[in-house]
N, C-alpha and C positions, 0 to 999 in steps of 0.2 A: 792603223791599229788592228783592223780585222785580219790583215795579211799576217801580222805577227802572231795573233791568236791561232790562226789556222796552221802556221808553221809549228807552233808549240804543240798543237793537237796532233799533227803528223809525227813530230819528234817523240811525243809521249806514246803514240801507237807503236813506233819502232822500239822504244824502251820496253813497253809491255811485251812485245814479241820476244825480246831478249831477257825477260824476267828481271829487268832492272827497275829501280825506283823511278817513279814519274817526277818530272819537274813541276814546279808550282805553275798554276794556271790562273789566269785572270777570269774569274767566273762570270759575272754578269748575269743577265736573265734571258738572253736570246738563244737561238738554236745552237750556236757554237758553244755557248756555256752549257747547254743541256748535253751536248756531245762530250764535252770535257768532264762533266759530272759523271756521266755514264761510264766513261773510260776510267775515271778514278775509282768508281764502285767496282768495275770489273777487275781492276788491278788489286784492290783490297780483297775481293772474293778469291781471285786466283792465288794470291799470297797465302790466304788462310787455307785454301784447298791444298796448296803445295806443302804447307807445314803438316797438314793432316796426313797427306800421302807419305811424306818423309817419316813421320812417326809410325805409320802403319807398316811401311817398308822395314824400318828398324825392328819392329815387333816380329814381322814375318822372318827376317833374317835370324833373330834369336830363336824363334820356334824351329826353324830349319836346322840350326846348329844343335839345338837340344834333341831334335829327332834323329839327326845324324849320329850324335853320341849314343843315343839309346839303340839305334840300329847296329852300331859297331859293338856295343856291349852284348846285344843279342847274338851277333855273329860270333863273338868270342866264346859265349856260352855254348853255342852249337858246335864250334870247332874244337873246343877243349874238354867237353864233357866226356867222362869215361863211360857213361851210359848212352845208349842210342836215344836220341830225341827225334820225334817225327811228328808230322801233321798228316792227317788222312782225311780225304773228302767224304761226303755222304754216300758215295757209291763204293767206298772201301779201298780207294786207291791212294798210294803214298803221294803226297804233294811235295813234301820236303823231308829229307832224312839226314841226320848228322853223320859226320865221318866215322863215328864210333861203330856204325853198322858194319863196317869192314871187319873189325875185330870180333864183333858179336856174331855176325851171320856169314862173313866172307864175301859179301857183295859190296860194291862201291855205292855211294849215294845215287849216282847216275843210273846204275843198273836197277835200282829199286823204284825210283821215281816213275810214277805212271802205272806201276804194277799193283794188282790187288793184294792186300796183305794176306788174305785167306790162302793165296797160292803158296805161301811159305809155311803155312801151318800143316802139321802132319794130319793125315786123314782122321785119326781117332780123336783129335782135339777140335775139329772144325765145328761141330754142333755146339759145344760149350763156348767156343770163341764167338760164333755168330750170336749166341744168346747174350753174351757179355756186351757185344757191340750194339745189340738192340737196346740194352739197358742204358748204355752210354748215350746213344742217339736220343733216347727218351729223357735225357737230362740227369741221369744218375751217374755221378762220377764213380769210377772203379779204381780200387787200390788193391795191390797185391794179387791181382789176377794172374794165374799161371797157365801157360800152355807150352807146347813144344814146337819149335821151328826146325825146318830142314835147312841146314847150312849149304852153301854153294858146293862144298866138297862132299855133300851127301850125308854128313853126320847129323845127329839130332842134338839140339841144345834146348834145355828147359829155360823158359823166359818168364820173368815176373814183370808185370805191367802195372802202370798207373795211367789212367786216361780220363779225359774230361772233354765233353762236347761244348763247343762255343757256337750257339745258334746264330749269333749276329755275324759270324764269319763263315758259318756252314763248314766247320772243320773240327776234327778231333785232335787234341793235343795229347801226345803220348810220350812216356818214358819207359824204355825197356832195359832190363838188366839180366845178365846171365845168372840163372838160379842154380847152377851146377853145385855150388859150394854151400847151399842152404840146407 
């Protein structure tokens, strides 16, 4: 009888390893029974944890899918906007620039990323641009700010800006539009 109980204990251990339900065990009160009881408790606990992990995994998959959809939507906005959309870090360098910058300034996004925005501003507008940037960094959103940029071909283009500083991300979010027709 002890040998059969030990065989069942070994069999249940293998079932537990393979995440299979355990077979009935003749409990009793001796050490073998205590091992069987502990194995059964472990099986129940593991099954509960497994269900929790599966639920959490499903939630994470849903969150990832939602985030992926949001990122794709943001990418579509960046790629299809007629206005230039950009992010600028605290030191005044472009982090990201939408493809519309090519139409507006003649530069590709890659040519602008990492460069200081002030380098594109005409000399006469740099002081007021730095002042507006200081206001933005201080938490004051700016709407309809106008300055002039030097395009890649050397021509000057008037720009109207809206910008907002996001302190938690340490970046400025900006939209720029050609103000030539205003």
